[in-house]
N, C-alpha and C positions, 0 to 999 in steps of 0.2 A: 528492675528489668522492664524493658519496653518492648511490647509485641507490635508487629505491623498492624495486626487487626485492631489494636487500640487506636492507632492513628486513623485507620480507615473509618472506624465507628465514630471517632470524634469529628472527622470531616463530614460524615453523613448527618450526624446530629446538627452540626452547624448549618448545613444546607437546609435542614428542615425548619430552621429558625425564621419562619416567614413573619411578615408584619402581623398577621392574625395571631400567630403563636406568641409573639412578643406582647401584644395587647392583652391576650387572654391571661398569660402568666403574670404580667405586670399588674394588671387590674386585680387579679385574684390575690396576689401576695400582699399588695397594699391594702386592699379591702379587708382581707383576713386579719392582717396585723391590727388595723384600726378596730375591727370588730372584737378581736381578742382583748385588746386593751380596754375596751368599754365593758366587756362581759367579765373578764377576769385578768386584771393586770399582772397578777403573779405568774400567769401561764407564759408570758413573754420571756420571763427570766428563768424559766424552769429548765431549759435545755441549753447546754453549752458544749464546747468541744474540749476533749482531753486527748492527750497523746499516749498511744500505746508504747510500752517499753520496747517492744520488738519491732524494729523497722521505722520507728517514729511516724506512725500513721495516725492521722486525726480520726477519732471515733466519736460518735454521738453518745453523750452521757446524760441520762435523765435524772434530775435531782428532785423532782416532785413539784407540784404546784402550791402546796401548803407551806408558804414561806412568808413570814415566820409561822410557827405552830400557833394554833388558836389557844392552847392551854399548855401548861407545863406537863410534859409527857412523863408517864410512869413506866411505860413499856416501849422498847425499841423494836421488838419482833414478836411474832406469834408462832407457837407450835400447836396446831389443831389436831388432836388425836381423835379422828373421826370413826366412831363405832358404827359402821354402815350395816343396815338391816333392821335397826330399831331395837336397842337393848331394853329389856323389861325393867322398868323402874322398880317393880315389885320384887325383883331378885337382885337389885343392885344397891339403891340408895334410899328407897322409900318404904319403910316398914309399916305394914298395915295389919295389926293384930286382929282387928274386927273382921277383916276379909278372911283371915284364918278361921275365925269362929263360924263364918258363913260358908265355909268350903262345901261344895256340892249342893248348896241350896240355891233356889232361883234368885237371879239378880233382880233387885227391886226395879219395877218398870219405871218408877219416877226418875231413875238415872238414865235410862236408855231410850225411852219413847221419843221418837222424832230425831234422834241423834244419828250422826253419820257412823256407820259401822261397816267395816270392809267386807271380809269373807263370812262374817257371822250374820249378815243381814237375813232375816227371816228364820234364823235357827233358834233352838231353845237355848236360853242364856242362863247358865249356872255359874256360880262363883268358883274361882280357882284360888285357893289360899296360897300364901307365899311358900315356895318350894324349898327354901333354905332359911335357917335361922339367922337373925341379925345379932350383931354385937356392938358394944360401945368401945370406941377406940380413942386413944390420945387423952391428953389433959382436958381437951374440949369435950370429950364424951360423944363424938360424932357417931351417929347410928349408921352402920354400913353392914351389908350382908357379909356373913362370915366366910364366903368363898373368895373374898378379896382381902386376905390378911395383909398383903404388902401395901396396898392402897391404904388400908387401915393404919399402917405404921407411919404414914405421912398425913394422918387426919388433921393435925394441927396446922398444916400448910395449905389445906384446900378449903374452898367455899362451895358447899353443895347447894345447888338450886333445885328445889323440889316442885316448882310451880310453872315449869315451862309449858308453853302451849303453841301449837303450830296450826297450819291451815290445810295441808294436803294429806290425804289418808293413804295414798299409794306412794311407793318408794321414789320413783323418778321425780315427780313434781315436788315431793317433800325434800329430796336432796337439793333440787333447784331452788326451793324457797330458803332453805338453810344457807345455801352458798351465794345466792344473789339477791335475796330479799323479795322475791316474787316467784310465782309459779310459772311465769311466762318465760320460756326458753329464749336465749339470745341477749340477756342482760349481762353486764360485767360481774364476775365473781369477786368474792371478798379480796382475794389476793391481788387481783387486777386493780381494784379500787385503791388498795394500799400502795402498790407500786406507782400508780398514777399520782396519788396524793403526796407520797413521802419519798419516792425514789428508793434506791437500794443502797446498802452500805458496802456492797461488793461489786467489783468490776470484773471479777474472774469467774463468777458463777451466776446463774439466773437468780433474780431476786425473789422468785416464787417457784418453789419446788414441791412436787407431789410424789409421794411414795405409797405403794399399795401392797397389801398382803392378804392372804386367804386363809380362813380357819378350817378346822377339821370337822366342825359340827354346825348344823344349820345350813340353810341355803346361802351360797355366796352370790348375793344379788349383784348384777353388773353395775359398774360405775362408768358413765359416759364422760369423755374428755370435755364435753361442754360444761361440766361442773367446775372446771378451772379455766374456762375460756375468758377472753377479754371483752366479749360482746361488741358493743359499738365503740369501745376504746380501741386504739391501735393495737395490733396483734403483738407488739413488743411487750405488752403487759400481761399476756396470758401465762398460765403456769406451765412448767416444763416437767414432764413425768420422768423420774429416774427409775430404772429397773431395780428390783429389790434383791436380785441375785446376779452374780457375775459382774460384768462391766455395767455400771448404772446408765451409761450413755453409749449407744452403739456407734461404731466407727469414729470414736473420739481419738483413737491413735492413728498415727501416720501409717500408710502402707509401707511395706518393705522397700527400702531404697529411696524413700522420700524423706529428706532432712527437714528440720524446722525452718531453715533458711529458704529452701525451695518452696515449702508450703507458704511461708510469709510472702514470697514474691508473687505466688499465684493469688493469694487472698488480696494483696495490695492492688494487683491489676484488676481483679474483679470488682473491688471496691471503687476504684477510679471509674470504671465503666458504668457502674451503678450510679455514681454521682453525676456523671455526664447525662445519663438518661433521666435522672431526677430533675435536673435543671430544665429539661424539656417538658416533662409531663407533670411535674409537681405533685407526685403521689406519695402520701405519708407512708404507705406500705413499702415503698422503696427505701425510705429512711429506716424502717424497721429491718428490712433485709440487710442493709449496710451494718446496722448495729449488731444483728444476730450473726452475721458472718464473722465479725470481729470477736463477738462473745465465744463462738464456736472455736476460733483459733486459740483464744486464751484458755478455754476449758481443756485443751489438749495438755496443758501443764497443770491446771488446778485440780481436775477431776482425779487423776491418779493419786495425788497427795491426799485428796478427800477420802478416798476409799482404802488407802493404805493404813490399816489400823495397827501396824506394828508398834506404833508409839503409845498404844493403849496398854495400861497395866493389866496383869492377870486379875487383879482385884476388881478393876472396872468391868472387864468382860464377865467375871463371875457375878457382879452386881446385876448386870442386864440379863445374864443367862444366855449369851450368844458368843460365837466366835466371829460374827459378822458376815455380811454378804451371802446369807443362806436363804433369803426370801422370807424370813420370819418377821413378825411384828417387832420382836425384840431387836433384831438387827436394824430395822428401820428407825426405832427409837434412838439407838446409838448413832446412826447416821444423821438423824435430826439434830442431835446435840452438836455434832461436828459441823453441820450446815449453819446452825445458829452461831457457833463460834466464829465462822467465816463471814458473817454479816448478811446472811440470807434473811430477807424481811418476813416472809410468810412461808411456813412449812406445813403441809397437810399430810398426815399419816393415816391412810384409810386401812381399816381392818374389816374385811368383808366376811362376817361370820355370825351376825346377830339375828337372823331371820328365823326365829324359833316358833314356827307354827305348830310343831309337834315335838314331843319328847323334851320339853323345856327343862325338866329337872336335871337330867344328865347333860343335855346340850349346853345349857347356860354355865354349868360348872366347868365343862371342857373349855368353853370360850373364855371364861374368866381366868382359867389357868394360862391361857395364851397371852393375856394382856396385863394381868395383875402385877407381876414382878417387874416387867420392863417399864410400865407406867410409873410405878413408885421409884424405880431406879433413875429414870429420866429426871424426875423432880429432885431427888437427892443429889444426883450428879450436877445438875444445874446449880443447885444451892451451894455445894462445896466448891464450885468453880467461880462463884460470885456472879453467876448469870441469871439466877432465878429472879432477882429483884427487878430486872428490866426485860424479862421474857415472860409473856403471858401464855400459860399452858391451859388448853381447853380440852375436856374429855366428855364426849357425848355423841348421840346419834341424831337421826332425822325425825324420829318420833318414839313413843314408848309402846307398851303392850297392854292389852285389855285385862281388867280384873276378871273377866268372864273367860271360861275355858273354851278352847278350840280343840276338842279331844284332849290330848295331853299337853297342848301348847297354848299359846296366846295369840290373838289377832293384833293387827295394827291399831294404835291408839294415839289420838292427837289432842285430847282434852286436858291432859296433865301428865308430865313426865319429868325426868331428872337429868342433870348434867353437873359437872363440877369444873371449877377454874382454880388456878393457883398462880402465884408469882405476879410480876408485872403490875403491882399496885392493888392487887386483890387482897381483901382481908381474909386471913387464914383462920381455920378452926371454927367457922360459923356455918349455919345453914340459913337459907332464905326461902320463904314461901312454903306452902303446904297444899296437898290435895285433900279431898274429903276422906272420911274414914275408910272408904273402900278403894281409894286410889283412882277414882274415875275423873273427877273434875278438879282442876286447879282452882282453889277458892281463896287463898290468902296470898297477897303480894304476887299477883299473876305476872309472869315474866314472858312477854311476847318475844318472838324472834327479832322484831324490829328494836325492842329494848336491848336485847343482847348485842345487836350490831352497834347501836348507839353507844352503849357502855364500852364496848371493845374499842371503838374509834376514840372515845374520850380518853381512855388510858394511853392511847398513842399520841395524844395531844391534838386531836382533830375534832372539830365541831361537826357532827354528822349532818347538820342542816346547811353547812357551808361548802362541803365537798360535793360539788355538783358539776354536771356536764350537760350542755345544751345539745339535744339530739332530736331531730324531726320537730323542731319548734317548741320543745318543752325541756325544762331543767329536770334532769334525773339525778337521783342519789341512791346510795345503798339502802337507806331506810324509807325510800319512797316519800310519802307524806306523813309518816308515823314515827314512832320511836321516842323513848325517854331514857336518859341516863339514870341508872339505878345507883344512886350514891351510897346507899346502905352497904353495898358490896365493896366499896373502896377503902383501902387501908388509910 
């Protein structure tokens, strides 16, 4: 369909093609191409044109700049189960009997003197023993808190890291550090780096999807959209948040009386106008707009199929403990598996429920009950479908909790805490690293956030030192100037 306005705009754009515009665009494009070839030859071949099935419209398809991969990849995708708020390692994966013996006694000053403490600064510091008993699970005998029996049932599939250490003691900068490798806002998030480096395996859904849920106990700390932003990378690489109840994407359906053919005509015309404009101003964000318009059109077909769980068996729904689309963490885990099946590269599932400054004994049990079953179900479901081998599952938060009491709870803690990983080339049934006998300092095989990022990229076939982008005169990467691949974790 051709609209008169299209021809008018085309003529107007052509009239604006002055000698200055021509020289500006020509010099910029030739110079940029030459510079790109010198800095990163792979980037020139990373983008090509593909044809949409509906209407035969050319769309931009990004296939990544890491071509070929630096290593043989073990994982194709990542599901990051993000326990937002700071889960206590002392009531999850790090058993400290000595801390139990010292319950109520003063915390030795040798641990805390001169150390960063959040809300306990200047307060009397007494030890708070583990609030729930630990048990041994699986053939591997992994030590896991007894309030996680379902995760315990997959103990032989997971690798527990007990020596994680981070840099930021407050929630927002700690989230930023976990997601971007720096406490400075404005850098690309993990998912954005992965899309830029590897592209997506799906053309009908975003390659980076975010899901969130809120728990019943503890403070539900806010999560800002900048945690899945693309930073200085083009905005086409940022995460797309899906709603966890009802329609995951608003306005994805056509209004009453609008057919797919009519919608295709409108989108095609808008795309053509955007391309004409892009030829004049040469703005990468217009290319993003073009690709996202096309993505939105294709999602009108793909999203309803994604959320229609009528093809899920009663056994599967019982495994997760959900009927789907109810806003729960369990529903999001099921949706994460469906996204993984459809080729989404990076899926983040936030559960905002772990900020237990008070009443930790009951609150952590409640929160554990919200995530335990579905987390184990996701791992089991991926395994039985043959997806676990090439899907890296990550479970953890932005920091841990203090061995010292904050009334009946625990304060923020950055010196040592726990997480676990499964699938995607990770060795199952092992633990790595340790904190001291009171759970304060990571002291054996310390696992920095940059090491975590480097290891994660390695599993995806990427050398973390080579995935870089020049910005403001400097080469940036997810691991900044740090990070080591921890090969002891690899299967």
